[in-house]
C-alpha positions in Angstrom: 44.6 118.9 116.5 48.2 116.9 116.3 49.5 120.4 117.2 47.7 120.8 120.2 48.0 117.6 121.2 51.3 117.0 121.1 52.0 120.6 123.8 49.1 119.4 126.4 51.5 116.1 126.1 54.9 118.2 126.6 53.0 120.0 129.3 52.1 116.9 131.1 55.4 115.5 130.6 56.9 118.4 132.3 54.3 119.0 134.8 53.2 122.5 133.5 51.5 124.2 135.5 48.7 126.8 132.9 50.3 129.9 133.6 53.4 128.3 132.9 52.1 126.8 129.6 50.4 130.2 128.7 54.4 132.1 129.0 56.2 128.5 127.1 53.8 128.0 124.6 54.4 130.8 122.7 58.3 130.5 122.3 58.1 126.6 121.7 55.4 127.5 119.0 57.7 130.3 117.3 60.9 128.3 117.9 58.7 124.9 116.2 57.6 127.1 113.1 60.9 129.6 111.9 63.3 126.9 112.6 63.1 123.3 114.2 60.0 121.8 112.0 61.9 121.6 109.6 64.4 119.6 110.8 64.9 116.7 107.7 65.2 113.6 109.5 62.2 113.7 111.2 60.0 110.6 110.9 56.6 111.0 108.8 54.3 113.2 110.5 56.5 114.1 113.3 57.3 117.8 114.1 59.8 119.6 117.2 56.9 119.6 120.0 56.4 115.8 119.6 59.3 115.0 119.1 60.8 117.1 122.3 57.5 115.2 124.4 58.9 111.8 123.7 62.7 112.9 123.9 61.9 114.4 127.3 59.8 111.8 128.6 62.9 109.4 128.6 64.2 111.1 131.5 63.0 109.6 135.1 62.5 112.2 137.4 60.2 115.7 136.4 64.0 117.4 137.7 65.7 115.8 134.8 63.5 116.6 132.2 63.4 120.3 133.9 66.9 120.7 133.3 66.9 118.9 129.7 64.1 121.5 128.4 65.9 124.4 129.8 68.9 123.3 128.1 67.2 123.2 124.4 65.5 125.8 125.1 69.1 128.2 126.0 71.5 126.6 124.7 70.8 124.5 121.0 71.9 126.5 118.0 70.2 125.2 115.6 71.2 126.4 111.7 68.2 126.6 109.7 68.0 126.4 105.8 68.3 129.6 105.6 70.7 131.1 107.8 72.7 128.0 106.1 72.2 129.8 102.5 72.7 133.1 104.1 76.3 131.8 105.2 76.4 130.2 101.3 75.7 133.8 100.0 78.4 135.6 102.0 81.2 133.1 100.6 81.9 134.9 97.7 81.3 138.8 98.9 82.9 138.3 102.0 86.0 136.0 102.1 86.5 134.9 98.1 86.5 138.4 96.9 88.3 140.1 99.6 91.3 138.0 99.2 91.3 138.5 95.4 91.2 142.2 96.0 93.5 141.8 98.7 95.9 139.8 95.9 95.4 142.0 93.3 95.8 145.1 96.2 99.8 144.1 96.4 100.3 142.8 93.3 99.5 146.0 91.8 100.9 148.2 95.0 97.1 150.2 95.1 95.9 150.5 98.2 93.4 147.8 99.6 90.6 150.3 100.4 90.4 151.8 97.0 88.0 148.5 96.4 86.3 150.2 93.1 89.5 150.5 91.1 91.1 147.3 92.1 87.9 145.4 91.4 88.0 147.1 87.6 92.4 146.3 87.4 93.0 143.4 84.7 94.4 142.2 87.7 91.5 141.4 89.4 89.8 140.1 86.4 92.6 137.9 85.3 92.9 136.2 89.7 89.1 135.9 89.4 89.3 134.1 86.0 92.2 132.0 87.2 90.0 130.8 90.3 88.9 127.2 90.8 85.9 126.1 93.2 85.1 122.6 93.6 82.5 121.2 96.3 84.2 118.8 99.1 80.6 117.3 99.7 76.7 117.3 99.3 77.2 120.2 101.7 78.4 122.5 99.6 75.3 123.7 98.2 77.0 124.0 94.9 74.0 125.1 93.0 73.1 127.8 95.5 76.5 129.1 95.4 76.7 129.2 91.4 73.2 131.2 91.7 73.9 133.9 94.1 78.0 134.5 93.3 77.6 135.6 89.4 80.3 138.2 89.8 82.6 137.6 87.1 82.6 133.6 87.6 81.3 131.5 84.9 79.8 128.2 85.9 82.4 126.3 84.3 84.6 127.4 86.8 82.5 126.2 90.1 82.2 122.1 90.2 80.4 119.9 92.8 83.1 117.4 92.6 87.1 117.3 92.6 87.9 114.4 91.2 88.6 115.7 88.2 88.5 113.3 84.3 90.9 114.5 81.5 88.0 115.3 79.3 86.6 118.0 82.4 90.7 119.0 83.0 90.2 120.1 78.8 87.0 121.9 79.5 88.1 124.2 82.3 91.4 124.9 80.5 89.6 125.5 76.9 87.1 128.1 79.3 89.9 129.4 81.1 91.8 130.3 78.0 88.5 132.1 76.4 88.0 134.4 79.8 91.8 135.3 79.6 91.7 136.1 76.3 88.6 138.7 76.2 90.3 140.2 79.8 93.6 140.7 77.6 92.3 141.7 74.8 93.8 138.9 72.8 92.8 136.4 70.1 92.7 132.6 72.1 95.4 131.9 70.2 98.1 134.3 71.5 97.0 132.3 74.8 100.1 129.5 76.2 98.8 126.1 78.1 101.5 127.5 80.6 99.4 131.1 81.0 96.3 129.4 81.0 96.3 127.6 84.7 94.1 128.1 87.6 96.4 129.8 90.2 94.0 129.9 93.0 92.1 126.7 94.5 88.7 127.5 96.5 87.5 124.0 98.3 83.8 124.6 99.6 81.9 122.8 102.7 79.4 123.2 104.8 81.2 122.2 108.7 83.7 121.3 110.3 83.3 120.3 114.1 86.5 119.0 114.4 88.3 119.2 111.2 89.3 115.2 111.0 86.9 114.4 108.5 89.3 116.7 106.4 92.7 115.8 107.5 92.9 113.1 110.1 96.3 111.5 111.1 96.5 108.0 110.7 100.2 106.3 111.7 102.8 108.7 110.1 100.5 109.5 107.6 96.9 111.5 106.8 93.8 110.4 105.5 90.2 112.9 104.8 89.2 115.2 102.3 92.6 118.0 102.5 94.8 114.9 101.6 93.3 114.1 99.1 93.1 117.4 97.7 96.7 117.6 98.2 97.3 113.9 96.5 95.2 116.0 93.3 97.1 118.8 93.8 101.1 117.3 93.5 99.4 114.3 90.8 96.8 114.5 88.4 96.2 118.0 88.3 99.4 119.3 87.8 99.9 116.4 85.2 97.3 117.6 82.7 98.4 121.0 83.6 95.6 122.9 85.2 97.2 124.0 87.6 101.1 125.0 88.5 101.5 123.3 91.8 104.3 124.8 93.2 102.0 128.5 92.7 98.8 127.0 93.4 97.6 128.5 96.6 94.5 127.0 98.5 91.9 127.9 100.4 89.4 125.7 101.7 86.1 127.4 102.7 83.8 126.3 105.5 80.6 127.9 105.7 80.8 127.7 109.8 83.7 126.1 111.6 84.8 126.1 115.1 87.9 127.1 116.5 89.3 123.4 117.6 88.8 122.5 113.9 90.4 125.4 112.7 93.2 124.7 114.6 93.7 121.6 114.0 93.6 121.6 110.0 96.3 124.7 110.5 98.4 122.4 112.5 98.2 119.0 110.1 98.4 120.6 107.0 101.8 122.2 108.3 102.8 118.7 109.8 101.6 116.9 106.1 103.9 119.2 103.7 106.7 119.6 106.1 106.8 115.6 106.3 107.0 115.6 102.5 109.5 118.2 102.1 107.2 120.9 101.2 107.6 122.9 104.1 108.1 125.7 102.2 104.5 125.5 100.1 102.8 125.4 103.9 101.5 129.3 103.2 100.1 128.4 100.3 97.2 126.7 102.2 95.1 129.0 104.3 91.9 127.7 106.0 89.2 130.6 105.6 85.5 130.3 107.3 82.4 132.4 106.5 81.4 131.5 109.9 83.7 130.5 113.0 82.0 128.9 116.3 84.0 130.3 119.3 85.1 128.3 122.5 81.9 129.6 124.4 79.3 127.7 122.2 80.9 124.3 123.2 79.1 122.4 126.2 80.8 123.0 129.4 81.4 126.7 128.8 78.3 127.6 130.3 76.8 127.8 134.1 73.4 126.1 132.3 75.7 123.3 131.4 76.7 122.4 134.7 73.3 120.3 135.6 73.2 118.8 132.4 76.6 117.2 132.8 74.9 114.2 135.0 72.1 114.2 132.6 75.0 112.7 130.0 76.3 110.4 132.3 73.2 109.0 133.5 71.7 108.2 130.3 74.3 107.4 128.1 74.7 103.8 125.9 77.9 102.6 125.5 76.3 100.5 122.8 76.4 103.4 120.2 80.1 103.5 120.5 81.6 101.7 117.0 84.9 101.8 114.9 83.7 105.4 113.0 83.1 107.3 116.5 86.6 105.4 117.9 88.4 107.4 115.3 87.8 110.8 117.3 89.9 109.3 119.9 87.5 109.6 122.7 87.0 106.4 125.1 82.8 107.1 124.7 80.7 109.6 122.3 79.1 111.7 125.2 80.3 114.7 124.3 80.1 113.4 120.3 82.5 112.7 118.0 85.9 113.9 119.2 84.4 115.2 122.2 83.4 118.3 120.5 80.8 119.2 122.3 78.4 121.0 120.6 75.1 121.5 121.6 74.2 122.1 117.4 72.2 120.8 115.2 72.1 121.6 111.4 68.5 121.6 109.3 69.0 118.6 107.3 70.9 116.1 109.8 72.5 116.1 113.2 76.6 116.1 113.4 77.9 113.3 115.2 80.3 116.4 116.7 77.5 117.2 118.8 76.4 116.1 122.6 75.2 112.1 122.1 72.0 113.4 123.8 70.6 115.2 120.8 71.0 112.2 117.8 71.5 108.9 120.0 70.1 106.1 118.2 71.1 103.4 121.3 68.1 102.9 123.8 67.9 106.7 124.5 66.5 107.9 121.5 67.8 111.5 120.3 65.3 114.5 120.0 67.3 115.1 116.6 67.6 111.4 115.2 70.3 111.5 112.9 71.1 109.6 109.5 74.6 108.3 109.6 75.9 107.2 106.4 78.2 104.4 108.5 75.0 103.0 109.5 73.3 103.0 106.3 70.2 105.1 106.8 68.1 106.5 109.8 69.0 105.7 112.9 66.8 104.8 115.6 62.9 103.8 116.0 60.1 106.2 115.1 58.8 108.0 117.3 55.0 108.8 118.3 52.6 110.2 121.3 52.1 106.3 122.0 55.3 106.0 122.9 55.0 107.4 126.5 55.2 105.7 129.3 52.0 104.6 131.3 
């Protein structure tokens, strides 16, 4: 009954004829049931079609509402939980295993297309064992990665955090010695402490649109997740003797990344290492992505975006700007943090890199309300069908 009421309200807001409602309803119901209803930040009892009706009702004219509806129907990119899990599942076989095979091929002089021979070699098995996997955030979905990528990896190699204690480092070293002894057919006592070090560091995270949360310029220095990893590599991890800081290769593996973020990270890493006199180690860092969003995903790259631009300007609320959002280097967040301009929603939350109309918590309420850790909980008031203007 509630769903039918929401559909009727949506038809009223858009002034659809019976024919238009008949045409659009199956599409909306399919999108809602297959994807959009699973959005985690809807208030209790709220679903997509009801949220869409309330969101559209904020626009003053029927023309504006139809423009906004057409944009959502044709340009919105929504990553469902199933799709994100699929990207997690692909990370090892398509990115990490490929890299290990490439390195084994180079070290052994075996052609890269002989994947079966390479995968059975001691060289490959050792590279696999000497790989350490660290989660950069909850979005890394380490639990999923552990369950679905059991191709010679042990749970002890895969950790949901990157700030390791001395005790955990000792555990890692002990387990690595055991694995290397088995590969080399030796006794554990024959594996030296210097030999039992990790050679490859894979850093897992779900999403990056600007790259700034990973590595952000801060005067002459940098801040962010990768800056912390760099300090750990040069400091604690090396001091604990679980890596060789001069030889370790670091691979941030992002499940979804934009071309803008990838370019920023590559350039920022190069500048950071060069500034610290480690320019010869730049090649030891390489950004990897399971899925790269091309420039044609960004707002402004499609003809349909032109008509939406006036709506963004007209309904922008300057009060949503705060100190955190200013770190993106833009005067406003009409196009989201750092002007990323993504028409994108992740099933668990809407990134602030997306168009503000999608997540806004100001006077204009977003279609997919955003939970912000910088503002403490879910932003925006609960909406319902009773919020309609008379």
